PAZAPA-4460 file (N, C-alpha, C; in steps of 0.05 Angstrom, whole numbers, plus 32768, in hexadecimal, padded with zeros to 4 digits):
% residues 321
    n_x    n_y    n_z   ca_x   ca_y   ca_z    c_x    c_y    c_z   seq   type   mol
   8011   7FE8   8000   8000   8000   8000   8011   8019   8000     1      M     A
   8027   8019   8010   8039   8030   8011   8046   8035   7FF6     2      S     A
   804C   801F   7FE8   8058   8022   7FCD   8045   8030   7FBA     3      G     A
   802B   8029   7FBC   8017   8036   7FAA   8014   8053   7FB0     4      N     A
   8014   805A   7FCB   8013   8077   7FD2   802A   8086   7FC8     5      K     A
   8042   807A   7FCA   805B   8087   7FC0   8059   808B   7FA3     6      E     A
   804F   8077   7F94   804D   8079   7F77   8039   808E   7F6F     7      R     A
   8022   808F   7F7C   800D   80A2   7F75   8016   80BE   7F7B     8      L     A
   8024   80C2   7F92   802F   80DC   7F99   8043   80E5   7F85     9      S     A
   8054   80D3   7F7C   8068   80D9   7F68   805C   80E1   7F4E    10      G     A
   8046   80D3   7F46   8039   80D9   7F2D   802B   80F4   7F2D    11      D     A
   8020   80FC   7F44   8013   8116   7F46   8028   812C   7F43    12      R     A
   803F   8128   7F50   8054   813B   7F4D   805E   813D   7F31    13      H     A
   8060   8125   7F24   806A   8124   7F09   8058   8133   7EF5    14      H     A
   803D   8130   7EFA   802A   813D   7EE7   802C   815B   7EE9    15      R     A
   8033   8166   7F01   8036   8183   7F04   804C   818D   7EF1    16      K     A
   8061   817D   7EEF   8079   8186   7EE0   8079   817D   7EC3    17      N     A
   8063   816F   7EBB   8064   8161   7EA1   8068   8175   7E8A    18      K     A
   805D   818D   7E8C   805F   81A0   7E76   807B   81AB   7E73    19      R     A
   808B   81A8   7E88   80A6   81B4   7E88   80BB   81A0   7E7E    20      K     A
   80B2   8189   7E75   80C5   8175   7E6C   80C3   8170   7E4E    21      N     A
   80D5   8160   7E43   80D2   8157   7E28   80E8   815F   7E15    22      G     A
   80FC   816E   7E1E   8112   8175   7E0C   8127   8160   7E09    23      A     A
   8123   8149   7E17   8139   8137   7E1B   8141   8126   7E04    24      W     A
   812F   8120   7DF2   8136   810F   7DDC   814D   811B   7DCB    25      K     A
   814B   8136   7DC7   8160   8143   7DB8   817A   8143   7DC8    26      I     A
   8179   8148   7DE2   8192   8148   7DF2   819F   812D   7DF1    27      I     A
   8190   8119   7DF7   819B   80FF   7DFA   81A5   80F4   7DDF    28      I     A
   8196   80F9   7DCA   819F   80F0   7DAF   81B9   80FE   7DA8    29      T     A
   81BC   8117   7DB0   81D5   8126   7DAA   81EC   8118   7DB8    30      L     A
   81E8   810C   7DCF   81FE   80FF   7DDD   8209   80E7   7DCE    31      L     A
   81F9   80DC   7DBC   8204   80C6   7DAC   821D   80CF   7D9D    32      I     A
   821D   80E9   7D96   8233   80F4   7D87   8249   80FE   7D99    33      F     A
   8246   80FB   7DB3   825B   8104   7DC6   8276   80F8   7DBF    34      F     A
   8276   80DE   7DBB   8290   80D0   7DB5   829C   80DA   7D9B    35      S     A
   828A   80E0   7D87   8294   80EA   7D6E   82A1   8106   7D71    36      V     A
   8294   8116   7D83   82A0   8131   7D89   82BC   812D   7D94    37      I     A
   82BE   811B   7DA8   82D7   8116   7DB5   82EB   810C   7DA0    38      I     A
   82E2   80FA   7D8E   82F4   80EF   7D7A   82FF   8105   7D68    39      G     A
   82F0   811A   7D64   82FA   8130   7D53   830F   8141   7D61    40      V     A
   830B   8145   7D7B   831D   8158   7D89   8331   814B   7D9B    41      V     A
   832F   8130   7D9F   833F   8124   7DB4   835D   8127   7DAF    42      V     A
   8366   8126   7D97   8383   8127   7D91   838E   8143   7D99    43      A     A
   837E   8157   7D96   8386   8172   7D9B   8383   817B   7DB8    44      K     A
   836F   8171   7DC5   8368   817B   7DDF   8364   8164   7DF3    45      V     A
   8377   8152   7DF3   8374   8139   7E02   836E   813E   7E20    46      Y     A
   837E   8150   7E2C   837B   8154   7E49   835F   8160   7E50    47      N     A
   8356   8174   7E40   833C   8180   7E45   8326   816B   7E43    48      D     A
   8328   815A   7E2E   8314   8146   7E29   8313   8132   7E3F    49      T     A
   832B   8128   7E47   832C   8114   7E5D   8321   811F   7E77    50      K     A
   8327   8138   7E7D   831C   8144   7E95   82FE   8145   7E95    51      S     A
   82F2   814D   7E7E   82D5   814E   7E7C   82C8   8133   7E7E    52      A     A
   82D4   811F   7E72   82C9   8104   7E73   82CC   80F9   7E8F    53      V     A
   82E2   80FD   7E9C   82E6   80F4   7EB8   82D1   8100   7ECA    54      D     A
   82C9   8119   7EC5   82B5   8126   7ED5   829A   8119   7ED2    55      T     A
   8294   810F   7EBA   8279   8104   7EB5   8277   80E7   7EBE    56      T     A
   828E   80DA   7EC4   828E   80BD   7EC9   8282   80B6   7EE4    57      Y     A
   826D   80A6   7EE4   8260   809C   7EFC   8258   807F   7EF7    58      H     A
   8266   806D   7F04   8260   8051   7F00   8249   8049   7F12    59      K     A
   8237   8038   7F07   8221   802D   7F16   8220   800F   7F13    60      V     A
   8215   8001   7F26   8212   7FE4   7F25   81F7   7FDE   7F18    61      K     A
   81F8   7FCB   7F05   81DF   7FC1   7EFA   81E3   7FA4   7EF1    62      H     A
   81CD   7F96   7EEE   81CF   7F7A   7EE6   81D8   7F78   7EC9    63      D     A
   81EF   7F6B   7EC5   81FA   7F68   7EAA   8207   7F4D   7EA6    64      S     A
   8202   7F41   7E90   820D   7F26   7E8A   8225   7F28   7E78    65      E     A
   822E   7F40   7E71   8246   7F42   7E60   8256   7F5B   7E67    66      R     A
   826F   7F5B   7E5F   8281   7F72   7E65   827F   7F87   7E50    67      S     A
   8275   7F9F   7E58   8273   7FB4   7E44   828E   7FBD   7E3A    68      A     A
   82A2   7FBD   7E4C   82BD   7FC5   7E44   82C8   7FB2   7E2F    69      T     A
   82C4   7F98   7E33   82CE   7F84   7E20   82BF   7F86   7E05    70      R     A
   82A5   7F8B   7E07   8295   7F8E   7DEF   829F   7FA5   7DDD    71      T     A
   82A4   7FBC   7DEA   82AE   7FD3   7DDB   82CA   7FCF   7DD1    72      I     A
   82DC   7FC4   7DE2   82F8   7FC1   7DD9   82FA   7FAE   7DC2    73      S     A
   82E6   7F9B   7DBF   82E6   7F88   7DA9   82D7   7F94   7D90    74      N     A
   82CD   7FAC   7D93   82C0   7FB9   7D7C   82A5   7FAD   7D75    75      G     A
   8297   7FA2   7D89   827D   7F96   7D85   8267   7FAB   7D8B    76      K     A
   824F   7FA7   7D80   8239   7FB9   7D85   8233   7FBB   7DA4    77      P     A
   822E   7FD2   7DAD   8227   7FD6   7DCA   820F   7FE8   7DCD    78      F     A
   8203   7FE7   7DE5   81EB   7FF6   7DEA   81EF   800A   7E00    79      S     A
   81E0   8020   7DFE   81E1   8035   7E12   81C4   803C   7E1A    80      I     A
   81BE   803E   7E34   81A5   8049   7E3D   81A8   8067   7E40    81      L     A
   8198   8077   7E31   819A   8094   7E31   8183   809F   7E43    82      L     A
   818B   80AE   7E57   8178   80B8   7E6B   8178   80D6   7E6B    83      L     A
   8160   80E3   7E6B   815E   80FF   7E6E   814D   8105   7E86    84      G     A
   8158   8113   7E9A   814A   8118   7EB3   813E   8134   7EB3    85      T     A
   8129   8137   7EC3   811A   8151   7EC5   8126   8163   7EDA    86      D     A
   8140   8163   7EDD   814E   8175   7EF0   8163   8185   7EE2    87      T     A
   8170   8198   7EF1   8185   81A7   7EE5   817D   81C2   7EDA    88      G     A
   8162   81C8   7EDC   8158   81E2   7ED4   8140   81E8   7EE5    89      D     A
   8135   8200   7EE3   811E   8208   7EF3   8123   8205   7F11    90      Y     A
   813D   8204   7F19   8144   8202   7F35   813F   81E6   7F41    91      G     A
   813B   81D2   7F30   8135   81B7   7F3A   814E   81A8   7F40    92      R     A
   814F   819D   7F59   8167   818E   7F62   815F   8173   7F6D    93      T     A
   8145   816C   7F6D   813C   8152   7F77   8144   813C   7F64    94      Y     A
   8141   8123   7F6D   8149   810C   7F5D   813D   810C   7F41    95      T     A
   8123   8112   7F40   8115   8114   7F26   810F   80F9   7F19    96      G     A
   8105   80FB   7F00   80FF   80E4   7EF1   810C   80E6   7ED5    97      R     A
   810E   80D0   7EC8   811A   80CF   7EAD   8104   80D3   7E99    98      T     A
   8100   80EC   7E90   80EB   80F2   7E7E   80F2   80EB   7E61    99      D     A
   810A   80E3   7E5D   8111   80D6   7E43   8121   80BD   7E4A   100      T     A
   8119   80A7   7E3E   8128   808E   7E40   812B   8082   7E24   101      M     A
   8143   807F   7E1B   8149   8074   7E01   815F   8060   7E03   102      M     A
   815E   804C   7DF1   8174   8039   7DEF   8181   803C   7DD4   103      V     A
   819B   8040   7DD4   81AA   8042   7DBB   81BD   802B   7DB8   104      A     A
   81BD   801F   7DA1   81D0   8009   7D9A   81E2   8013   7D84   105      V     A
   81FC   8013   7D89   8210   801D   7D76   821E   8005   7D69   106      V     A
   821B   8003   7D4F   8226   7FEB   7D41   823A   7FF5   7D2C   107      N     A
   8254   7FF0   7D30   8268   7FFA   7D1D   8269   7FE9   7D03   108      P     A
   825D   7FD1   7D04   825D   7FC0   7CEC   8249   7FCA   7CD7   109      N     A
   8231   7FD1   7CE1   821C   7FDB   7CCF   821E   7FFA   7CCC   110      T     A
   822F   8006   7CDC   8233   8023   7CDD   8219   8031   7CE3   111      K     A
   8209   8025   7CF5   81EF   8031   7CFD   81ED   8032   7D1C   112      K     A
   81DE   8046   7D25   81D6   8048   7D41   81B8   8045   7D42   113      T     A
   81AE   8031   7D4F   8192   802C   7D52   8188   8039   7D6C   114      T     A
   8174   804A   7D6A   816B   805B   7D81   814E   8055   7D86   115      L     A
   8148   804A   7D9E   812C   8042   7DA5   8122   8055   7DBB   116      V     A
   810C   8062   7DB6   8100   8074   7DC9   80EB   8064   7DDA   117      S     A
   80ED   8066   7DF4   80DB   8058   7E06   80C8   806D   7E12   118      I     A
   80AE   806B   7E0F   809C   807E   7E1B   80A0   807F   7E3A   119      P     A
   80A2   8096   7E45   80A8   8099   7E61   8092   808E   7E73   120      R     A
   8079   808D   7E68   8063   8083   7E78   805D   8065   7E73   121      D     A
   8070   8057   7E67   806C   803B   7E61   8067   802B   7E7B   122      T     A
   8052   801C   7E7B   804A   800D   7E93   805C   7FF4   7E96   123      K     A
   8069   7FF2   7EAD   807B   7FDB   7EB3   8078   7FD3   7ED0   124      V     A
   8082   7FBB   7ED7   8084   7FB3   7EF2   80A0   7FBA   7EFC   125      A     A
   80A2   7FC4   7F14   80BB   7FCB   7F21   80BD   7FBC   7F3B   126      I     A
   80D1   7FAA   7F3E   80D3   7F9A   7F56   80D2   7FAB   7F6F   127      P     A
   80C1   7FA4   7F82   80BE   7FB2   7F9B   80AB   7FC9   7F9A   128      G     A
   80A1   7FCF   7F81   808F   7FE6   7F7E   8076   7FE0   7F6E   129      H     A
   8070   7FC6   7F6B   8057   7FBE   7F5E   8059   7FBC   7F40   130      G     A
   8042   7FB6   7F34   8040   7FB1   7F17   8037   7FC9   7F07   131      F     A
   802E   7FDD   7F13   8023   7FF4   7F05   8034   800D   7F0A   132      E     A
   804A   800E   7EFC   805D   8024   7EFD   8064   802F   7EE2   133      N     A
   806B   8048   7EE0   8076   8053   7EC8   8094   804D   7EC7   134      K     A
   809E   8046   7EAF   80B9   803E   7EAD   80CD   8053   7EB6   135      I     A
   80C5   806D   7EB4   80D8   8082   7EBC   80D9   8084   7EDB   136      N     A
   80C7   8077   7EEA   80C9   8078   7F07   80DF   8066   7F11   137      S     A
   80EA   8054   7F00   80FF   8042   7F09   8117   8053   7F12   138      A     A
   811D   8068   7F05   8133   807A   7F0C   812E   8087   7F27   139      Y     A
   8115   808F   7F2C   810E   809C   7F45   8111   8088   7F5C   140      T     A
   8108   806F   7F58   810A   805B   7F6D   8126   8051   7F72   141      Y     A
   8136   804D   7F5D   8150   8041   7F61   8167   804C   7F51   142      G     A
   8163   8064   7F47   8179   8071   7F38   817F   8064   7F1D   143      G     A
   8196   806B   7F13   819F   8061   7EF9   81A0   8043   7EF8   144      T     A
   81AA   8037   7F0E   81AC   801A   7F10   8192   800C   7F0A   145      S     A
   817C   8014   7F18   8162   8008   7F14   8158   800E   7EF8   146      M     A
   815C   8026   7EEE   8153   802D   7ED3   815F   801A   7EBF   147      A     A
   8179   8015   7EC1   8187   8003   7EAF   817C   7FE7   7EB1   148      M     A
   8177   7FDD   7ECA   816D   7FC2   7ECD   8151   7FBF   7EC3   149      N     A
   8140   7FD2   7EC7   8124   7FD0   7EBE   8123   7FD1   7EA0   150      I     A
   8131   7FE3   7E93   8131   7FE4   7E76   813D   7FCA   7E6A   151      V     A
   8152   7FC1   7E75   815F   7FA8   7E6C   814C   7F91   7E6E   152      Q     A
   813D   7F8F   7E84   812A   7F79   7E88   8112   7F7C   7E75   153      S     A
   8108   7F94   7E73   80F0   7F9A   7E63   80F4   7F94   7E45   154      Y     A
   810C   7F9C   7E3B   8111   7F98   7E1E   8121   7F7F   7E18   155      L     A
   812A   7F72   7E2D   8138   7F58   7E2A   8151   7F5B   7E19   156      N     A
   8160   7F70   7E1D   817A   7F74   7E10   818E   7F7E   7E24   157      V     A
   81A8   7F79   7E20   81BC   7F83   7E33   81BF   7FA1   7E31   158      P     A
   81C1   7FAF   7E47   81C8   7FCB   7E48   81E4   7FCE   7E51   159      I     A
   81F6   7FD7   7E40   8213   7FD8   7E47   821B   7FF1   7E56   160      D     A
   8210   8008   7E4E   8217   8021   7E5B   81FF   8033   7E5D   161      H     A
   8203   8049   7E6B   81EE   805E   7E6C   81FA   8079   7E68   162      Y     A
   81EA   808C   7E5F   81F1   80A8   7E5E   81D8   80B7   7E69   163      I     A
   81DD   80C8   7E7D   81C7   80D7   7E8A   81CD   80F4   7E88   164      E     A
   81B9   8104   7E81   81BD   8121   7E7F   81A4   812F   7E8A   165      M     A
   81A9   8146   7E97   8193   8155   7EA3   818A   816C   7E91   166      N     A
   8175   817A   7E9A   8168   818E   7E89   8179   81A5   7E81   167      M     A
   818C   81AC   7E92   819D   81C4   7E8B   81B0   81BF   7E74   168      G     A
   81B4   81A6   7E6C   81C8   81A0   7E57   81C2   81AC   7E3C   169      G     A
   81A8   81AB   7E34   81A1   81B4   7E19   81A6   81D2   7E16   170      L     A
   819F   81E1   7E2B   81A3   81FE   7E2A   81C1   8205   7E28   171      V     A
   81D1   81F7   7E38   81EE   81FC   7E37   81FB   81F4   7E1D   172      Q     A
   81F1   81DE   7E11   81FC   81D6   7DF7   81F5   81EC   7DE2   173      L     A
   81DC   81F5   7DE3   81D4   820A   7DD0   81E4   8224   7DD5   174      S     A
   81E9   822A   7DEE   81F9   8242   7DF4   8216   823F   7DE9   175      A     A
   8220   8227   7DEB   823C   8222   7DE1   823E   8224   7DC3   176      A     A
   822A   8219   7DB5   822B   8218   7D98   8220   8230   7D8A   177      L     A
   820D   823E   7D96   8201   8255   7D89   81E7   824D   7D7B   178      G     A
   81DB   8260   7D6E   81C0   825B   7D62   81C2   8249   7D49   179      S     A
   81AB   823C   7D44   81A7   822C   7D2C   818D   8234   7D1F   180      I     A
   8189   822C   7D06   8171   8231   7CF7   8163   8217   7CF0   181      T     A
   8149   8215   7CF6   813A   81FD   7CEF   8121   8205   7CDF   182      V     A
   8117   81F2   7CD0   80FF   81F7   7CC0   80E7   81ED   7CCF   183      N     A
   80D8   81FF   7CDB   80C2   81F9   7CED   80A8   81F5   7CDE   184      N     A
   8099   81E0   7CE3   8081   81DA   7CD3   8067   81E1   7CE2   185      D     A
   8069   81EF   7CF9   8051   81F5   7D09   8053   8210   7D17   186      L     A
   8040   8221   7D13   8040   823B   7D20   8035   8238   7D3C   187      D     A
   8046   8240   7D50   803C   823D   7D6C   804C   8250   7D7E   188      F     A
   8041   8254   7D96   804E   8264   7DAB   8050   8253   7DC4   189      T     A
   8068   8253   7DD0   806C   8244   7DE8   807F   8252   7DFB   190      N     A
   8077   8254   7E15   8088   8261   7E29   8091   827D   7E21   191      L     A
   807F   828B   7E13   8084   82A6   7E0C   8094   82AA   7DF2   192      G     A
   809A   8294   7DE4   80A9   8296   7DCB   8097   828D   7DB4   193      Y     A
   8097   829D   7D9E   8087   8296   7D87   8098   828A   7D71   194      H     A
   808E   8274   7D66   809D   8267   7D50   808B   8266   7D38   195      F     A
   8092   8274   7D23   8082   8275   7D0B   8088   825D   7CF9   196      K     A
   8077   8257   7CE6   807D   8242   7CD2   8094   824C   7CC0   197      K     A
   80A5   8239   7CB9   80BC   8240   7CA8   80D5   8240   7CB9   198      G     A
   80E9   824E   7CAF   8103   824E   7CBD   8102   825F   7CD6   199      K     A
   810B   8253   7CEC   810C   8262   7D06   8128   825D   7D12   200      V     A
   8130   8270   7D22   814A   826F   7D30   8146   8264   7D4C   201      T     A
   8156   8250   7D52   8155   8243   7D6D   8170   8249   7D7B   202      I     A
   816E   8253   7D94   8186   8258   7DA3   8181   8251   7DC0   203      D     A
   8193   8258   7DD1   8192   8250   7DEE   8179   825B   7DFC   204      K     A
   816E   8271   7DF3   8158   827D   7E00   813D   826F   7DFA   205      S     A
   813A   8264   7DE2   8120   8259   7DDA   8121   823B   7DD4   206      N     A
   8138   822E   7DD8   813B   8212   7DCF   8128   81FF   7DDF   207      I     A
   8125   8204   7DF9   8113   81F3   7E09   80F6   81F8   7E01   208      L     A
   80EF   8211   7DFC   80D3   8218   7DF4   80CD   820A   7DD9   209      A     A
   80E0   8208   7DC7   80DB   81FC   7DAD   80DA   81DD   7DAF   210      Y     A
   80EC   81D2   7DBE   80EE   81B4   7DBE   80DB   81A7   7DD2   211      T     A
   80CF   81B7   7DE4   80BD   81AB   7DF8   80A0   81AB   7DF0   212      R     A
   8098   81BD   7DDE   807B   81C0   7DD9   806F   81A8   7DCC   213      M     A
   8057   81A0   7DD6   8048   818A   7DCA   802A   818F   7DCB   214      R     A
   8020   819F   7DDF   8003   81A1   7DE3   7FF5   81B1   7DCD   215      Y     A
   8004   81C2   7DBF   7FF7   81D1   7DA8   7FFA   81C2   7D8E   216      Q     A
   8006   81AB   7D8E   800B   819B   7D76   7FF9   8183   7D76   217      D     A
   7FE8   8180   7D61   7FD6   816A   7D5F   7FE4   814F   7D5D   218      S     A
   7FFE   8150   7D56   800E   8137   7D55   8019   812F   7D70   219      R     A
   8015   8140   7D85   801F   813A   7D9F   803D   8135   7DA0   220      G     A
   8045   811F   7DAD   8061   8119   7DB0   806F   8115   7D95   221      D     A
   8060   810C   7D81   806D   8108   7D67   8077   8122   7D5B   222      Y     A
   8066   8137   7D5E   806E   8151   7D55   8085   815C   7D64   223      G     A
   8084   8158   7D7E   809A   8161   7D8F   80B4   8154   7D88   224      R     A
   80B3   813A   7D83   80CB   812B   7D7C   80D6   8134   7D61   225      Q     A
   80C4   813C   7D4E   80CD   8147   7D35   80DE   8161   7D3A   226      L     A
   80D3   8173   7D4B   80E2   818B   7D50   80FD   8186   7D5E   227      R     A
   80FD   8172   7D6F   8116   816A   7D7C   812A   8160   7D68   228      Q     A
   8121   8150   7D55   8134   8146   7D41   813F   815D   7D2F   229      R     A
   812E   8171   7D29   8137   8188   7D1A   814D   8197   7D28   230      L     A
   8149   819B   7D42   815D   81A9   7D52   8176   8198   7D54   231      V     A
   8173   817E   7D59   818A   816C   7D5A   819B   816E   7D41   232      L     A
   818E   816C   7D2A   819C   816D   7D11   81AC   8187   7D0F   233      E     A
   81A0   819D   7D17   81AE   81B7   7D15   81C5   81B8   7D28   234      G     A
   81C2   81AE   7D41   81D8   81AE   7D54   81F0   819D   7D4B   235      L     A
   81E9   8185   7D41   81FE   8172   7D38   820E   817E   7D21   236      V     A
   81FF   818B   7D0E   820D   8197   7CF7   8220   81AD   7D00   237      K     A
   8217   81BC   7D15   8228   81D2   7D1E   8240   81C8   7D2D   238      K     A
   823C   81B2   7D3C   8253   81A5   7D4A   8269   819D   7D36   239      I     A
   8260   8193   7D1F   8272   8189   7D0B   8281   819F   7CFC   240      A     A
   8279   81B8   7CFF   8287   81CD   7CF2   82A0   81D5   7D00   241      T     A
   82B2   81E4   7CF3   82CA   81ED   7CFF   82C3   81FF   7D17   242      V     A
   82AE   820F   7D14   82A5   8221   7D2A   829E   8210   7D43   243      Q     A
   828F   81FA   7D3D   8287   81E9   7D54   829F   81DC   7D61   244      G     A
   82B2   81D3   7D52   82CA   81C6   7D5E   82DA   81D9   7D6E   245      I     A
   82DC   81F2   7D66   82EB   8206   7D75   82DE   820D   7D8F   246      T     A
   82C5   8205   7D93   82B7   820A   7DAC   82B6   81F1   7DBD   247      K     A
   82C9   81DF   7DB9   82C9   81C5   7DC7   82C8   81C8   7DE5   248      Y     A
   82D6   81DD   7DF0   82D7   81E0   7E0D   82BB   81E6   7E18   249      Q     A
   82AC   81F7   7E0B   8291   81FD   7E14   827E   81E4   7E11   250      S     A
   8282   81D5   7DFB   8272   81BD   7DF7   8278   81A8   7E0D   251      I     A
   8292   81A4   7E12   8299   8191   7E27   8290   819A   7E42   252      L     A
   8290   81B4   7E47   8287   81BF   7E61   8269   81BA   7E64   253      S     A
   825A   81BE   7E4F   823D   81B9   7E50   8237   819C   7E57   254      A     A
   8246   818A   7E4A   8242   816E   7E4F   824B   8165   7E6A   255      L     A
   8262   816E   7E73   826D   8165   7E8D   825D   8171   7EA4   256      S     A
   8250   8187   7EA0   8240   8194   7EB5   8225   8187   7EB8   257      S     A
   821C   8179   7EA4   8200   8170   7EA4   81FD   8152   7E9E   258      N     A
   8213   8144   7E9B   8211   8128   7E92   821F   8116   7EA5   259      M     A
   8215   80FD   7EA7   8222   80E7   7EB5   8222   80CF   7EA3   260      K     A
   8237   80BF   7EA5   8239   80A6   7E95   824D   8093   7EA1   261      T     A
   824A   8079   7E9B   825D   8066   7EA4   8270   805D   7E8E   262      D     A
   8271   806D   7E79   8284   8068   7E63   829F   8075   7E6A   263      I     A
   82B4   8065   7E6B   82CE   8070   7E73   82DB   807F   7E5C   264      T     A
   82F0   808E   7E62   82FF   809D   7E4E   830B   808A   7E3A   265      F     A
   8316   8074   7E43   8322   8060   7E30   830D   8054   7E1E   266      N     A
   82F6   804F   7E28   82E0   8045   7E17   82D8   805A   7E03   267      E     A
   82D7   8073   7E0B   82CF   8088   7DF8   82E4   808A   7DE2   268      I     A
   82FD   8088   7DE9   8312   8088   7DD4   830E   8071   7DC0   269      K     A
   8307   805A   7DCA   8302   8043   7DB9   82E9   8048   7DA7   270      T     A
   82D4   8053   7DB4   82BC   8059   7DA5   82C2   806D   7D8E   271      I     A
   82D2   8081   7D95   82D9   8096   7D82   82E8   808B   7D6A   272      A     A
   82F7   8076   7D6D   8306   806A   7D57   82F8   8054   7D49   273      T     A
   82EB   8042   7D58   82DF   802A   7D4D   82C1   802D   7D45   274      K     A
   82B4   8041   7D51   8297   8043   7D4E   828E   805D   7D40   275      Y     A
   82A0   806E   7D3A   8298   8089   7D31   8289   8088   7D16   276      R     A
   828C   8072   7D07   827E   8070   7CED   8261   8069   7CF1   277      S     A
   8258   8062   7D09   823C   805A   7D0D   822B   8072   7D12   278      A     A
   822B   8084   7CFE   821D   809E   7D01   8202   809F   7CF3   279      D     A
   81F9   8088   7CE7   81DF   8087   7CDB   81CB   807E   7CF1   280      E     A
   81B8   808F   7CF8   81A6   8089   7D0E   818C   807F   7D05   281      V     A
   8184   8067   7D0F   816A   805B   7D0A   8159   805F   7D22   282      K     A
   8143   806F   7D20   8132   8075   7D37   811A   8063   7D38   283      Q     A
   8115   8058   7D4F   80FE   8046   7D54   80EE   8050   7D6C   284      I     A
   80D4   8051   7D6A   80C3   8059   7D80   80B5   8040   7D8B   285      Q     A
   80B9   803A   7DA5   80A9   8026   7DB2   808D   8030   7DB6   286      L     A
   807A   8024   7DA9   805F   802F   7DA7   804B   8021   7DB9   287      Q     A
   803C   8030   7DC9   8027   8026   7DDA   800D   8036   7DD6   288      G     A
   7FFB   8033   7DE9   7FE2   8042   7DE8   7FDC   804C   7E05   289      Y     A
   7FCE   8063   7E06   7FC8   806E   7E20   7FB2   8060   7E2E   290      G     A
   7FB5   805D   7E49   7FA1   8051   7E59   7FA2   805C   7E75   291      K     A
   7F8B   8063   7E80   7F89   806C   7E9C   7F85   8055   7EAF   292      M     A
   7F97   8053   7EC3   7F95   803E   7ED6   7F96   804B   7EF2   293      I     A
   7F80   8048   7F01   7F7E   8055   7F1B   7F84   8072   7F1A   294      D     A
   7F7A   807F   7F05   7F7E   809C   7F02   7F99   80A5   7EF9   295      G     A
   7FA9   8092   7EF1   7FC4   8099   7EE7   7FC7   8091   7ECA   296      I     A
   7FD3   80A2   7EBA   7FD5   809E   7E9D   7FEE   808E   7E97   297      S     A
   7FEB   8077   7E89   8001   8066   7E81   8002   8062   7E63   298      F     A
   8019   805A   7E59   801B   8050   7E3E   801E   8032   7E41   299      Q     A
   800A   8023   7E37   800B   8006   7E38   8015   7FFC   7E1D   300      V     A
   802C   7FEE   7E1D   8038   7FE5   7E04   8032   7FC8   7E00   301      V     A
   8024   7FC0   7DEA   801F   7FA4   7DE5   8039   7F94   7DE3   302      P     A
   8038   7F7B   7DEC   8050   7F6B   7DED   805C   7F67   7DD1   303      Q     A
   804B   7F66   7DBD   8056   7F63   7DA2   8067   7F7B   7D99   304      K     A
   8060   7F92   7DA3   8070   7FAA   7D9D   808B   7FA9   7DAB   305      N     A
   808A   7FA0   7DC4   80A3   7F9D   7DD3   80B5   7F88   7DC6   306      V     A
   80A9   7F72   7DBD   80B9   7F5D   7DB0   80C5   7F67   7D96   307      D     A
   80B6   7F78   7D87   80C1   7F82   7D6E   80D9   7F94   7D73   308      A     A
   80D8   7FA5   7D88   80EE   7FB6   7D8F   8106   7FA6   7D99   309      V     A
   8100   7F92   7DA9   8116   7F80   7DB2   8124   7F73   7D9B   310      T     A
   8115   7F6A   7D87   8121   7F5E   7D6F   8134   7F72   7D61   311      K     A
   812A   7F8A   7D5E   813B   7F9F   7D51   8155   7FA3   7D60   312      E     A
   8153   7FA5   7D7A   816B   7FAB   7D8B   817E   7F93   7D8A   313      L     A
   8173   7F7B   7D8C   8185   7F63   7D8B   8193   7F60   7D70   314      K     A
   8184   7F68   7D5B   8191   7F67   7D40   81A7   7F7B   7D3F   315      T     A
   81A2   7F93   7D4A   81B7   7FA8   7D4A   81CF   7FA0   7D5B   316      A     A
   81CA   7F91   7D71   81DF   7F88   7D82   81ED   7F6F   7D78   317      L     A
   81E2   7F64   7D62   81EC   7F4B   7D56   81EA   7F34   7D69   318      E     A
   81D4   7F33   7D78   81CE   7F1D   7D8A   81B9   7F0A   7D7C   319      L     A
   81B9   7EF2   7D85   81A5   7EDF   7D7A   8189   7EE6   7D84   320      N     A
   8176   7EE9   7D72   815B   7EF0   7D79   814C   7ED8   7D85   321      N     A
***
């Protein structure tokens, strides 16, 4: 009974902040390119890069049947759980929840990165907390370790590493890189910023307003994800420019101030050399349907949909299905 009260209280708090979340898919997807960024600058700025990576390193324990270090050193496909938390801005310092959860599989043989988006409200069982929980509450209950274990069990694939980033990261990355231009397909106003149809300028002041909006879009999350991909494309292109590379210190500062990962510096060097060609991103959405259970909104994902995503991930990992 106490577990149910805890869960219901957490969900009420979560709904209050729901409108302030949602920028994370772009932030976390950008982190896939973190190793590529390092690969570009590491020869020139080795010490700065190592210092930034050492700052972000936080090892956690989770159930694993294989060695991530050995997998990467052998140049085999590996997986990363990408987490975006609703802290780091608006004065929020509590544990928070992971309002974005994605699994990325990087395969140097196919030169592809497979990216699976998991709805944050996906209904799952969490040991010790009952059968009716949202998957993003795993982080609240047990931190990164529990989040990795729950996702690994739910999708039935090994999770080798994690990358976690908070809300302040996107603004700092935008500040480091400067403004970008995107082709916006919907006229709307959000958080005091107006975005017309056509080409609009996105910078550190309006980037959260642009990437978070979904309530004025008939496509809901799908429209929001489109805007996030547009911004991601613009940021990645700017990173790849000479101007972006010359700002490496600001980029590394934004990442080290807002990111945690259990990927070591040596592993990142290996990724930068053996995996940097895996820059073609295949995006997959784990699809469910909305259902109210005891007054709480969940995304219920049919098992066949889970199985289909598991098959995609195992294929990308070159595991037997």
